[in-house]
C-alpha positions in Angstrom: -51.0 30.0 -9.7 -48.1 28.3 -11.4 -45.6 29.3 -8.5 -48.0 28.0 -5.8 -48.1 24.6 -7.7 -44.2 24.5 -7.8 -44.1 25.7 -4.1 -46.4 22.7 -2.9 -44.5 20.1 -5.1 -41.1 21.3 -3.6 -42.3 20.9 0.0 -44.2 17.5 -0.6 -40.8 16.2 -2.1 -38.7 17.5 0.8 -41.2 15.9 3.3 -41.1 12.4 1.4 -37.4 12.4 1.1 -37.0 13.1 4.9 -39.6 10.5 5.9 -37.6 8.0 3.4 -34.2 8.7 5.1 -35.6 8.1 8.5 -37.2 4.8 7.8 -34.0 3.5 5.9 -32.0 4.6 9.0 -34.5 2.9 11.5 -34.5 -0.6 9.6 -30.7 -0.4 9.2 -30.2 0.1 12.9 -32.6 -2.8 13.8 -30.9 -5.2 11.5 -27.3 -4.5 13.1 -28.8 -5.0 16.6 -30.4 -8.3 15.7 -27.1 -9.6 14.0 -25.3 -8.4 17.2 -27.6 -10.0 19.6 -27.6 -13.3 17.4 -23.6 -13.0 17.8 -23.7 -13.0 21.6 -25.8 -15.9 22.0 -24.0 -19.2 23.0 -24.3 -22.0 20.3 -24.7 -24.9 22.8 -26.5 -23.8 25.8 -29.7 -25.0 27.4 -31.9 -22.4 28.7 -32.9 -23.6 32.1 -36.4 -22.7 33.2 -37.7 -22.3 29.7 -40.3 -24.7 28.3 -39.5 -26.2 25.0 -35.7 -25.1 25.2 -33.5 -27.2 22.9 -29.8 -27.7 22.8 -28.2 -26.2 19.6 -25.6 -29.0 18.4 -24.6 -27.0 15.3 -24.8 -23.5 14.1 -22.7 -23.9 11.2 -24.8 -26.3 9.2 -28.3 -27.2 8.6 -30.1 -29.6 11.1 -30.3 -32.8 9.1 -32.6 -35.5 9.5 -31.1 -37.5 12.6 -30.9 -40.9 10.7 -29.1 -39.1 7.9 -26.4 -37.3 10.4 -24.3 -40.7 10.4 -23.3 -39.7 6.8 -21.3 -36.8 8.1 -19.7 -38.3 11.2 -16.3 -38.8 9.6 -15.7 -35.2 8.7 -14.0 -32.9 11.4 -16.5 -32.3 14.1 -17.7 -28.7 14.4 -20.5 -29.7 16.8 -19.9 -28.7 20.4 -19.7 -31.0 23.2 -21.0 -30.1 26.4 -18.6 -30.1 29.2 -18.8 -32.0 32.3 -21.4 -30.5 34.8 -19.6 -29.9 37.7 -22.1 -27.9 39.4 -25.2 -30.4 39.6 -27.3 -28.0 41.6 -28.3 -30.9 43.9 -29.1 -30.2 47.4 -29.0 -33.3 49.7 -31.2 -31.5 52.3 -33.9 -30.7 49.8 -36.6 -33.2 50.0 -37.7 -32.9 46.5 -34.3 -33.5 45.3 -34.0 -36.5 47.3 -37.2 -37.7 46.2 -36.2 -37.4 42.5 -32.8 -39.2 43.0 -35.0 -42.0 44.9 -37.6 -41.9 42.1 -35.1 -42.1 39.1 -31.8 -43.3 40.6 -30.0 -40.5 39.1 -29.7 -36.6 39.1 -32.9 -35.5 37.2 -32.1 -31.8 37.6 -28.9 -32.2 35.2 -30.8 -34.5 32.9 -33.3 -31.6 32.5 -30.7 -29.4 31.5 -29.3 -31.7 29.0 -32.6 -32.2 27.3 -33.4 -34.9 24.6 -30.1 -35.1 22.7 -26.4 -34.3 23.3 -23.0 -35.2 21.7 -20.8 -37.5 24.0 -17.1 -37.8 23.2 -15.9 -40.6 21.2 -14.4 -43.3 23.4 -13.4 -46.0 20.9 -9.6 -46.9 20.7 -8.1 -45.1 17.7 -7.4 -48.0 15.9 -11.3 -48.6 15.8 -11.4 -45.5 13.5 -9.9 -47.3 10.7 -12.1 -50.4 10.7 -14.4 -50.9 7.9 -17.6 -52.9 8.2 -19.3 -54.4 5.1 -22.8 -53.1 4.3 -24.8 -56.2 5.4 -28.4 -57.0 4.4 -29.3 -57.7 8.1 -31.7 -55.0 9.6 -31.9 -54.4 13.3 -34.9 -53.9 15.9 -33.8 -51.7 18.7 -35.9 -52.7 21.8 -36.0 -50.3 24.7 -38.2 -51.2 27.8 -38.8 -48.8 30.5 -40.9 -48.4 33.8 -41.1 -44.9 35.1 -38.0 -43.7 33.4 -37.0 -40.1 33.7 -38.4 -38.6 30.3 -35.2 -36.7 29.1 -33.1 -39.8 29.7 -35.5 -41.9 27.9 -35.4 -39.2 24.9 -31.6 -39.1 24.9 -31.7 -42.7 24.3 -34.0 -42.8 21.4 -32.4 -39.7 20.0 -28.8 -40.9 20.3 -29.9 -44.3 18.2 -31.7 -42.3 15.6 -28.9 -39.8 15.3 -25.9 -42.5 15.1 -27.4 -45.6 13.5 -27.1 -45.9 9.6 -30.6 -46.0 8.3 -30.1 -49.2 6.2 -29.4 -51.1 9.4 -32.1 -49.6 11.6 -35.6 -51.2 10.9 -37.5 -49.9 13.8 -37.2 -48.7 17.7 -39.6 -50.5 19.9 -40.4 -48.7 23.0 -42.1 -51.1 25.5 -43.8 -49.3 28.6 -44.2 -51.6 31.4 -47.1 -49.8 32.9 -45.4 -46.3 33.8 -47.5 -44.2 36.2 -45.5 -40.8 35.2 -47.6 -38.2 33.4 -44.8 -37.2 31.0 -44.5 -40.7 29.9 -48.0 -40.6 28.3 -49.1 -38.1 25.9 -46.2 -36.0 26.0 -44.0 -39.1 25.0 -46.5 -40.0 22.1 -46.2 -36.3 20.9 -42.3 -36.5 20.8 -42.4 -39.7 19.1 -44.6 -38.5 16.4 -42.4 -35.3 15.9 -39.4 -37.8 15.1 -41.6 -39.2 12.4 -39.7 -42.6 12.1 -40.3 -46.4 12.6 -40.9 -46.0 16.2 -43.4 -48.4 17.8 -44.6 -47.7 21.3 -46.1 -50.7 22.9 -47.9 -50.2 26.3 -48.4 -53.2 28.7 -51.9 -53.5 30.4 -50.3 -54.7 33.6 -46.7 -54.8 35.2 -44.9 -57.3 33.5 -41.3 -56.9 34.6 -38.4 -56.3 32.4 -37.9 -59.8 31.3 -41.1 -60.4 30.0 -41.5 -56.9 28.5 -38.3 -57.7 26.5 -39.9 -60.8 25.2 -43.0 -58.7 24.3 -40.8 -56.1 22.3 -39.2 -59.4 20.5 -42.7 -60.3 19.4 -43.3 -56.7 17.6 -40.0 -56.9 15.8 -39.6 -57.3 12.3 -35.9 -56.7 12.0 -33.3 -59.8 11.8 -31.3 -58.9 14.8 -32.8 -57.8 18.3 -30.9 -55.0 20.0 -31.8 -54.5 23.5 -31.0 -51.3 25.3 -31.8 -50.2 28.8 -33.8 -46.9 28.9 -30.9 -44.7 30.2 -28.1 -45.3 27.7 -26.5 -43.1 25.0 -25.0 -44.9 22.1 -21.7 -43.7 20.6 -20.0 -43.4 17.3 -20.2 -46.3 15.0 -21.9 -48.4 17.6 -24.0 -50.7 15.9 -21.9 -51.7 12.8 -19.1 -53.9 14.7 -22.1 -55.9 16.4 -23.9 -56.5 13.2 -20.7 -57.5 11.4 -20.1 -60.3 14.0 -23.7 -61.6 13.9 -23.7 -61.4 10.1 -20.7 -63.8 10.3 -22.1 -66.2 13.0 -25.6 -66.2 13.9 -25.0 -68.0 17.1 -22.8 -65.2 18.4 -24.3 -62.8 21.1 -22.6 -59.6 21.0 -22.2 -56.6 23.6 -20.5 -53.4 23.3 -18.1 -52.0 25.8 -20.3 -50.0 28.4 -19.2 -46.7 29.4 -20.2 -45.0 32.4 -22.6 -42.0 32.7 -22.1 -40.6 36.2 -25.4 -40.7 38.2 -24.8 -37.2 39.7 -23.2 -35.2 37.0 -24.2 -37.3 33.9 -20.7 -37.1 32.7 -19.9 -39.3 30.0 -16.6 -41.5 31.0 -15.0 -44.2 29.2 -14.6 -47.5 30.7 -11.7 -49.9 30.6 -12.1 -53.2 28.3 -13.8 -55.6 30.9 -15.5 -59.0 30.5 -18.8 -60.0 32.6 -18.4 -62.5 35.5 -20.2 -63.5 38.4 -19.7 -65.0 41.8 -21.1 -68.3 43.2 -24.0 -66.1 44.6 -24.7 -65.6 40.9 -24.2 -61.7 41.3 -22.6 -60.3 38.3 -19.4 -58.2 38.1 -16.9 -57.1 35.7 -13.6 -59.0 35.4 -10.4 -57.2 34.1 -9.2 -58.0 30.4 -5.5 -57.6 29.6 -4.4 -55.9 26.6 -2.6 -59.1 25.2 -5.9 -60.9 25.2 -7.5 -58.8 22.8 -4.9 -56.8 20.8 -4.7 -57.8 17.0 -3.0 -56.4 14.1 -6.3 -54.6 13.0 -7.5 -53.2 16.4 -9.1 -54.8 19.5 -10.5 -58.3 18.9 -13.7 -59.5 20.3 -13.5 -60.6 23.9 -14.9 -64.2 25.1 -17.1 -63.0 27.9 -18.6 -65.8 30.7 -21.3 -63.5 31.3 -23.0 -60.3 30.3 -24.4 -57.2 32.2 -27.8 -58.0 30.4 -29.0 -54.4 29.7 -27.2 -54.1 26.3 -26.8 -56.8 23.7 -27.4 -57.9 20.1 -28.8 -61.4 19.2 -30.0 -62.8 16.0 -33.7 -63.2 16.2 -34.1 -66.6 15.0 -31.4 -67.6 17.5 -33.1 -65.8 20.4 -36.0 -68.1 20.0 -34.0 -71.4 19.3 -32.3 -71.0 22.5 -35.5 -70.3 24.4 -35.9 -66.4 24.7 -35.9 -65.8 28.5 -37.0 -67.8 31.3 -40.8 -67.1 31.5 -40.8 -68.2 35.2 -38.7 -65.5 36.3 -40.1 -62.2 37.9 -39.2 -58.4 37.2 -35.4 -58.4 36.6 -32.4 -59.8 38.0 -30.6 -62.9 37.3 -31.9 -63.2 33.7 -28.5 -62.1 32.5 -26.7 -65.0 34.1 -29.2 -67.5 33.1 -29.1 -66.5 29.4 -25.3 -66.3 29.5 -25.0 -69.8 30.7 -27.4 -71.0 28.2 -25.6 -69.4 25.4 -22.2 -70.9 26.3 -23.5 -74.3 27.4 -25.8 -74.7 24.5 -23.4 -74.0 21.6 -23.4 -70.3 21.1 -20.6 -67.8 21.9 -20.9 -64.6 24.0 -18.6 -61.7 23.0 -17.7 -58.1 24.2 -16.8 -55.8 21.0 -14.5 -53.2 22.1 -14.8 -51.2 19.1 -18.6 -50.7 19.9 -19.3 -48.2 22.7 -22.5 -47.4 24.6 -23.0 -45.3 27.7 -25.1 -46.4 30.6 -26.1 -44.5 33.8 -25.0 -46.1 36.7 -28.2 -45.7 38.9 -27.9 -44.9 42.7 -30.8 -45.8 44.7 -31.3 -44.6 48.2 -33.4 -47.9 49.1 -33.8 -51.2 47.6 -37.3 -52.2 46.6 -38.3 -55.6 48.5 -40.1 -56.6 45.6 -37.1 -56.6 43.5 -34.9 -58.2 46.2 -37.6 -61.0 46.1 -37.6 -61.3 42.5 -33.7 -61.4 42.1 -33.6 -64.3 44.6 -36.3 -66.2 43.1 -34.7 -65.9 39.7 -31.2 -66.9 41.0 -32.7 -69.9 42.4 -34.1 -70.8 39.2 -30.6 -70.3 37.5 -28.9 -72.7 40.3 -31.4 -75.4 40.0 -31.4 -75.5 36.1 -27.9 -74.8 35.1 -25.4 -75.4 38.0 -25.6 -79.3 38.2 -23.7 -80.5 41.4 -22.1 -77.1 42.0 -25.5 -75.5 43.0 -24.1 -76.5 46.6 -21.8 -73.8 46.3 -24.4 -71.5 45.6 -26.7 -72.5 48.9 -23.2 -72.1 50.8 -24.0 -68.3 50.5 -27.2 -68.7 52.4 -28.6 -72.2 53.4 -31.9 -70.9 54.1 -32.2 -70.3 50.3 -33.1 -74.1 49.9 -36.5 -73.6 51.3 -37.4 -70.5 49.3 -39.9 -71.4 46.6 -38.9 -70.8 42.9 -41.6 -72.2 40.6 -42.0 -74.7 38.3 -38.7 -75.7 36.4 -39.8 -78.5 34.2 -40.1 -76.3 30.9 -36.4 -75.0 31.3 -35.2 -78.5 32.3 -36.8 -79.9 29.2 -35.3 -77.1 27.0 -31.9 -78.0 28.3 -32.3 -81.7 27.2 -33.7 -80.5 24.0 -30.9 -78.1 23.2 -28.4 -80.9 24.4 -26.3 -78.4 26.5 -23.1 -79.3 28.1 -22.7 -79.9 31.7 -21.5 -76.9 34.0 -18.3 -78.7 34.5 -17.6 -77.9 30.9 -18.2 -74.0 31.6 -15.8 -74.1 34.5 -12.9 -76.0 32.8 -13.2 -74.3 29.4 -14.4 -70.9 30.0 -14.3 -69.7 33.5 -11.9 -71.5 35.8 -11.3 -68.4 37.9 -14.8 -68.6 39.4 -13.6 -69.8 42.8 -11.8 -66.3 43.0 -15.2 -64.6 43.2 -16.3 -66.7 46.2 -16.3 -63.7 48.6 -16.9 -61.1 45.5 -18.9 -58.0 45.9 -21.4 -56.9 43.3 -20.1 -54.4 40.9 -22.6 -52.0 39.4 -21.8 -52.1 35.8 -18.7 -50.1 36.1 -15.2 -51.6 35.6 -12.5 -51.0 38.2 -9.9 -48.4 37.0 
């Protein structure tokens, strides 16, 4: 009997040992395979065709709060930058692709591949790296207005602001939806803003107001000291806001713009632009003007550039001053011409308009296959209001572009003329003599869509 018990115990122990060894071998093999598979996966690849796929920016450090990542920006960069996408997968014979290009103004295929966040190359001059900006008590409200914007482009705009703005500056981001019709700008957008869990306000217009009035609506909801207006297809760069805030802190009547880099409409490649100032021709069409190095080079890096005009989509202004000089012209429609109008008002009524070379923001140069007649009508109406209010006797040069414009209605100007008298603004002759004597050179100029000439 005793030998039977020993015999059973022996075989039970042997069976248990064999199974234990097999299980240990199995788990070890699974662990090694998993590590090998992870090692083969790329660290900065978007998986096309998979819902919810995200770009992994850094696999060597934990994913920090986007508004806290600014603390790490002066360390050696380990996050990978996506290379230029030469293969755009765009087929000009495909009606769906052409429809998206017409709808968004740029290649939505590449935009979806990029997703909601990427890192762009630092395009600042090297002398800007050593500039030190004091921590000011001023706070900024970033206002982004959009209408039927491509979802990922809008998300990259918001994410880049959160990722690259010091939290002590960023009071809030205000998104103003100007009656968008696309489904992904409804519940999906609200979900993503909730996931970010930051001071983001989403304001939805009940009717189409246009860019000009939408910006004024956004300003009404702002609680920061400084209003920073961005287009909805931008990506801010390293240390973008600090140079703007430093100038405004010293002079509340200074309106500042970053140097605007180009994001290609088809490849979405981010490219540095040379320094430039804003200008316009006698048709009040905005264009860029060359800046020579001797005009801005200083002992501590690039100096601010006095700019006759601004592109209009990206600038910062002290909130109280924005209201003092009359916001925007409420009589203008949709968009167009408001940038020249506010530029003239700033200079003629005692302010300054400056481009800050050490601040860089990328902007998509949209390419539309057709021009909306409503936009063309609004741009002409808005330009007529600028000419009648601000050009004085020189408005005849504007009408030389097309004498028929004299008969086009432009609405009531009494409020804007009263504003000019109240602010005791200078005559347009002062603007020509002091700031922009080269305006005659642009008599036959063509419009340049936000991209300075190389």
